[in-house]
N, C-alpha and C positions, 0 to 999 in steps of 0.2 A: 690148558695144563702147565706147561714148565715154567711158562710167561710169566703165567700169578701166582708160583712158587717164586717164579724169581724175584717178584714185587716186591711178598709179602717176605720175603726175606730181605730183599733191598732194604727194602722197611725196620728188622729191625736192625740193620746194619748199622740205618741215618742218625741215632740216637734219639732224645728227647726235643729237637727242633721243633720238627711237625707238630709235635703237641702242644711247644708254644704258640708255634701258629694259630692254632683252631683258637688257643684260648683268646689268642691278639683278634681273632677276626670277628669272635661273641661278644669282647670288651667291647670290637671297634661298634658293632650290631648293635649293641648294650649303648651306648655313647650316640648315637645314632639314631633309636630311638627317645631316646633323655632330652636329648637336643632338640630332635621334633616335635616329642612335647611339652618340652620350653615354648617353643614357639609358639606351639600352640596355645598355650595357656598363656604367653606375650599378649598372644592378638584378643586372645575374646579377653584378660583385663582390661585391653586400652581399649575395646570396645566397653564393657563396665566400665573407666575413668572419664572416659566419653559423655555415656550415658551421666555419670555421677555429677561431671563437670557441668553441661549443659542446665540436671534437675538444680545442685547446687545454685548455679547463675539464677537459674525461674527465682530457688529459694531467697536471694541475694534483692529480687526485684518484689517478689515478695512483701518478703522485710521491708523493703528502701515505701513499701504502699502504704504498710504498716505505719509506719513509726511516720509518716507525712498524715494519715489517718489523726494515730496517734499525740499531734502535735496537734488539728483539726480537734478532735474532743478536747487536749488539754485548753485550748485557746473557749472555746464555746463551754464546758465546764466551769471558765473564770467566771466567764458572759453572767454565763445563767447561777452563780454565788455572786457575782453584784447585783442581778434583778432578783432574789433570793433575797440579800440585806435590804435593800430599795422595798422592797414589797413587806418586808417583817418591820420596815418603820413607819408604811402608808399603814397597815395591818394594828401598829399599834399605835399612830394618829386616830384613825377608826373609831377603837377599840375605845379610847381617854375621849374619843367624842360623842359615843354610843351612851359610854358612861353620865357624862352630860344632857345630854338626852335622857337616859334613861331617869335623871337622877327634876327634871327639868316636869319631867310625865308626870312623875310622883310628887310634886309639888302642886302639877294646874290638876288632879286628879284629887287631891287635898282640899282645891279651891273649885274644884266641881262640888264635894260632897255638903262644902258647905256653904257652896248656893241654893243647891238642891235642899238642905234642909231650911234654910233662909225660905224658899217658896214656896216649904210646905205647909212651912208655921204662918206666911200668910194669905196660902190657899187656904185655910184653916180659919184665919181672919176672918177671910172674906168668904165665907159658907158660913160661918156667924152672923155676920151683916146683910148680908143673902136673908137671912133665916128673922134677925128682926126687918128688914125691911118687908118682907112678907107679911106679914105682921100687921103691922103702923098701916100697909095697904089695904090687907084685910080691916080694919080701926075704920079706914078712910073709906074703905069702900061701904061696912055700916052705915056708918056718919050721911055720903051720900043719895045713900035711897031711904033715909027719914029726912033730909032735907027738902023736901016740897020747897017748899019757900025760899030755896037757895035756889031750885029750877024757874021757881018763877018769875026772880031777877034777875037772872041771868038773861029769858025771854026777853022780862023789861030791859038789858042794856041793849039786845040784840034791835030793839024797836028804837032807841035812840040812838043806834049807830046810824043807819036808816037812817032818821030824821036828819041827821047832823050832815048824812052824805048831801041829802036835799039840801039840807040848809048851805052844805060850801058850793053846790052848783049854781042858787040861788046868787048868793054874793060874786064868784067870780061872776054871774052875767051883768052885773049893776057896775063889777070893776069896768067890763066894757063899756057899759054906757053914759059912767060916768066919771072922768077924767079929773075930774077940779074933786073929785068924794077922794082920791085918791087914799091921802093920808088915812082919813076915817076906817075909809074901808080896808085898808092893807090891818090897822088898828085889829078887827071884826075878822078878818082873816086868820092872822098870827094865834086870836085869841082861841074861832075857831077850830084851828089847829091842829094848836096841842089837843083842845080837846076832844078834835080828832087820833091824831096819836095817842092819844091817851086811852081813848077804847079800841083801836087798833092794837094800841099794846094789852091790854086785857086778853083779844081774843088772841093772842101767837102765845097768851100763857094760859088759853080755855086747850088751844091746839097742841102743846108742848104737856100739859097736862093728861090728854087723850093719848099722846105719844107718848109717856114713860108707863103708863098704865098697859096702854099694846104691851110695849116691851116687857114691862116686869111679869103682867103675864105668859105672856111670848111664851117669856126664859123659862117658867114654871113647867109649862109645855112642852119646852122639849127637855129640860132637866140638865144637871153640870156634863155636858157634854165640852170635851177638847176638843170634837173638829166644827163646833161655831159658834159662833165667837163676840160678843158684839165691842165694837169700834165707835168710840165715839156715839154720836148716833145715831145708829146703821147696825140690825146682822148680817154677820161676813156667813156666808155657808164653804165651808171648801169644796170645790167642785164633784170630791170623790164622797160624798156622803151626796150627790144624787144625781149625777152623771156617770155612764163606763168610761172611760177615756179615748177620744175625741168623735164622744159622740154626742148630739144636745138629746138626746131623750130619755125623760125619768128615768131612772130607776124604779125599785119597786120599797126601795128605804124613800127613795127622795119624795116620792106618791106621795109615801106616809108624813114627811114631815111637814111637807108642802101644806097635805091635810088639815092637819092643825094648827097651824100658821091662819089657814082662810078660815078655821071656824074659830078662832081669836079676834079677828079683823073683822070681822062679820058682827060678831056679838059686839062690840065696841063701836062700832061703825053707828049703828044701832039708837045707838046713843049721842052719838055727835049732832049738831043744829049741821040744819040742813046749809044756810051759807054758810056754813065755814068749810072753803075751797083747800079741802085735802087729796092726795092723791099718796098713797103707794108706789114708789123707785125702785123697779127693779133694775138689777145694774150685771152686767156680764163683763167679768174676766177674766184676762187668758196668761199665763207665763208669757214672755220672752221666747223661747223655743217654737220656729218657726212649725206654719202646717200646709200642707199643699196638699189637697186632694180634689177627687173632682166638687163633692160638695159643700164642700170648706176649703175653698182655694184663697186662701190667710187666717189669723187671730181673731179681726174684724169679724168675717162671720160665724165663728164659730161662739163667738162669749156673743153675740147679734142673736143670733139662731138660740140658743144657753137660755137667753133672758127672756127670746120670745116664748119659749117652753113654758117657763116658769107664768108668765105671766095669763098664756092660753089654758096654763090649769089653774089657777086662780080664779080666771072669767069663769069655767066649767063649776067652780066650787060654789059658783054663785055672788062672787066680788063685782060689782060691777064695771064693766069695761071701761066706765070714762072716770076710775080711781085709782087707774093701771097707768103704768108708762114702762117698756122695755129699753135699754140701752143698751149699744155694746161700749167694752173702751175698749179693748179689745188686748195686747199687753203693753198700754201706752199711761196705766197707772198702777205699778205696781205699791205692794206694801212693803215689800223688803227686796229691796237696789243687790244686794248680791245673788249670785248667780251658783249655790249650790244645792240642792233640791228639798231641805226647809224650807228655804223661798225661792221658791223654784213652788213647793204645794200650797204657801201662805197666798200668794198672787194666784193660783189658778183661785176663785171662788167670786160665790154668786151675792153680793149686796145687797139686803134691802132697807130699805130708808123709808118712812113714813112722814111727809113735810108739803109745805102747801103749795100747793099751785099759782 
């Protein structure tokens, strides 16, 4: 108790120095704490700055890559601008060419309209002429019916032709037996040859008249059909009228047309003299597109089969088989040498021709 009291008393006696010591120690502790905080802050700041530097380096790398990509994009954009310029120039040229083609197409359409008008006018003229021809043929038929005397004269001419042929045979035998009379015989042969040629020419004219009558009456029976045409001395039936594609069997429409033709031919054949050798030739034609099937290995077989099919149908209708001939020409006798669809359709046909045997 005495010691403790002394110490307190000693303190009072020591003055203000101990208080300063306490303040200094407290201040020192604060400074140490601040330094510790500062060191920790420096540590964390250094770590943060290091991370920022690393991120900045990465950003710089990304910036370099972006700069390089931007340069590539700029070069690509420049190339695209050049391509766009060229494409625009090409487009302008194409548009100019299109305008020229449009103008040419307009001119061609105008010319086509004019040609179509001319064609229609000519068709009307043909129709008028056909009407006149029909009326004239009707008048001629009436005259033939009332002209029995003319028929008797034709029979007489036929007998004279037979007699002339017999005389020609006798003259030829005389020529072989008598060479010294050659000049006189040649004169007689020449004279008889002229007479025979004149008689044969009259016979040819007869066949021509019957052929004209046959074609005229057949044209009346068939009507003004665009798919059946007259080319020279032949009737031309488009294959589509008579047959299905790739077939040689007559369809119902083809049978109807062939029945009309057979009736007309039978009626006319009754008035053709028996000694006049005539036949109806049935020609089958195809286009140049090849065919290869088990039934028709080539266009030869198809064209021949179609001609035979028409011939058999006409025989079944009552036309004598010895007055018919079926021929197949394949694709080797085209009417049109072009390769478009119109030309191919024209070349697929059946032709009928009344001719001498």
